N, C-alpha and C positions, 0 to 999 in steps of 0.2 A: 475600722474594717471596710466601711464604704469606700474609703480612699483606695484601698488595695483592690477592691472589686472594680472600681473605675479604671485603675491602671491595667487590670487584666482585660477589660473591655477594649481599652485603647490598644493594648498589645495585640489582641486578636485582630483588630481592624488593620493594624500595620502588617501583620503576617498574611492576612487575606490579600492585601495590596501586593505584597511580595509574590504571593502565589499567583496572583493575576499576571504579573510581569512574566513569571516562569511559564505560565500557560500560553501567553502570547508568543513567547520565544519558541516553545514546543510546537505550537500550531504552524508558525512560519517554517520551522525546520521540517515539519511533516509535509508541508506543501512541496518543498524542494525534494524530499525523499520520494514523494508520490510521483513527481515528474521524472526523477531519475529511474524509478522502477518502471514507469511506462516506456521510457526509451530503452531500458534494458530488455524488456519483454519484446519489443519490436526487433531489437538486434538479435535476440535469440530466435525469433521467428524467421528472420532473414537467414541466419545460419542454417536453420532446419530446411528452409526452402532451397538453399544452395546445395545442401547435402543431397536432397531429392533430385535436384537438377543434375548433379554429378552422377548419381546412380542411373538416372534415365539416359544420360549421354552414354554411359558405359553399356547399358542394354541396347541402345540404338546402334552403337558400334558393333556389338556382337551380332545383332540382327542383320546389320548391313553385310557383315562378313558371311553370315548364313545365306543371305540373299544372293551375294555374288557367287558363292560356291554352287548354289542351285542353278544359277544362270550358266555357269561353266559346264555343269553336268548336262544341262539341256543341249547346249551346243555340241558337246562331246558325243552324246547319244544320237543326236541328229546326224552327225558326220558318220557315225558307225552304221547308220541305217543303210548307207550306200554299199556297205561291205558285207552285210549279213547274207547268208545263203539259205537259211531255213526259216520256216514260218514260226517255229518256236522262238528263235532268236529275235525275230522281227517283233513278235508280241511282247517279249520281255523288254525290249528297248522302248516300245511304245508305252508300256506300263511305267517304266522309269521316267520317261519324258513327261508323262501326265502327272506323276507324283511330284516331280521337281517343278513343274509349272504351277501346281497347286501351292507348293512351298514358296514359289516366287510371289504369288498373289498374297499369301498369308503374311509373308515377311514385309511386303510393301505396305499392307494395311497396318501392321504393327509399327513400322517406321513412321508412318503418318501420325499414328496415335501418340508416339513418343514426341514427335515434333510439336504437336498441339499441346501436349502436357507441359513440355519444356517452355513453350512460348507463354502459356498461362502462368506458370511459376515465375518466369522472368518478369512478367508484368507485375505480379504480386511483390516481387523483390524491389522493383523500381518504385512502386507506390510507397512501400514501407521505408525505403531509403529517403525518399523525398520528405515523408512525414518526420523521420528521424532528424533529418537536416534542419527542418524548421523548428522542431521541438528542442533540439540542442541549442539553437540560437536563442530561443525563448528562455531556456534554462539558464544560460549564461547571464542574461539580463535579470532574470528572477533572483539568481544567487546574489548578484550585485545589490539589488534592491533590498533583499532580506538581510544581507550583512550590514547594510547601512541602518536598517530598522532595528536590528538586534543591538548594534552599538548604541543607538539612541536610547533604547529601553534599558540597557545595562547602566548607562549614566544615571537615568532616573531611579533605577533599582538600587544603585549604590547609595544614593542619598537616603532612601527609605531604610536601607539596611543599617546605616549609621544611626538613624533615628531610633530604630528598633533596639540597637545595642544600648543606647542611652535609657530608653524606657525600661528595658529588661533589668538594667542595673539598679533601678529604683525599687524593684519588687523584692519582698521578703523571700529568702531562699526556698522555704517549704512551698510557697504558692507558685513560685517560678518552676520548681521541680514538678509539681503536679500538672501545671499548665503545659509544660514541655512534653510530659508523658502523654497527656490527652491529645495534644496537637499531632503527635506521631501516630497514635492509635486510632484517631477519629478523623482521618482524612483531612487534616489541616484545620479542623473546626473544634476548638476546645471550649470556647465561651459562646453561649447562645442566649438569645432573648426568650422570655416567656411571653407568649401571645395567646390571649383567650385561654389561659391556664394550660397551654400546650407547649411542650418543649419544641423549639424550632430546629433542634438537631435531629431528633428521632420521631417527632410529631406524635409523641405519646402524651396523654393527659396526666396532670398531677393532682394529688388530693388537695382540697381547699386549705388545709392547715399548712401544708408546705408552701402553697402560694402566698399565704399570709407572711410566712417566715422570709420568703424571697423578697417580698416588697419592703421588708424592714431594712435590708442591706446591712444587717449587723453580724452576719456570719457567711461563710462560704457554703452555698447550697449546690448540691449535685443532683442531676436528674437520676431518679431511681432506676431508669431503664438503660440509658447510654452512658451515665456517669459524667456527662459534660457539666461544666460550671454554668449555672443559670443566673440570670439577672432579670429584674422586672423592667420592662420598657413601657412607658406611658403610651396609651393608645393615641393615634394621630387625631388631631381635631378635625372632625368631619362636618362641623357646622358650616352651613353655606352663608356667606356674608352678604 
C-alpha cells in the first residue's frame, strides 16, 4: 500500500508541475490581453473624442451661419435707417439693430468657446494617438517574446506530460479514479501532506488516532473535512550544525 501512496504523491507533484506550466502560460497571455485592452480603451477614447469634435464643428458651423445672418441683418437695418420717415419706424429699426448686435456678440463668444473646446479635444486625440502608437509597437515586441516563451514552456510541459502518463499507468485503477476525481474537485490538489496534525489542503486538524494511521502508510487515508488523500511527511531537521 505504501508503494501506491508514494506513486500518488509523485503523480501529484507531476500534476502540480504541469499546472505551474499552465499558470505561467496563462499569466503571459494575460499580460498580452491586458496590453491589448489598454490600447483598445485608448482607441475607444479617441473615437469618442472625434465624435465630440465633429459635433462641436457642426455646432460651430451653425453658430457661424447664425452670426453671419445677424451681421447681414445689422447692415440691412442700418441701410433702412436712411429711408425711414417716422419715429416709430426709426425706433423699431434701432431695436432690431441692437438685438442683432447682441446676437453677433453672443455668437462670437460661442464660436470662440467651440474653437477652444475643439483645440483641447484635438490635443487629447494627438496625445492618445502617440501613446497608442508606442504601445502598439511594444505589444508587437511583447507578443513575439511571449510566443517564444510559450513554445519553450510547451516543450518542457510535453516531457512532463509524458512522464505523467507513465506514472499514471502504474497506479491501480481505483486509486487513479479517486485521485483524478479529487484533482478535478479540489483545484488541482488531490494529495497533501500532514503537518503538525493539520491537513495542508484545508488546514483543518485531524484526530490523533487518524494521524497514527496515516503514519503507518498501510491504507489510503482521507481528510475528514476536504476528502483529500493524506500522507505523513517527516518534519524537516531543524538542528543547527
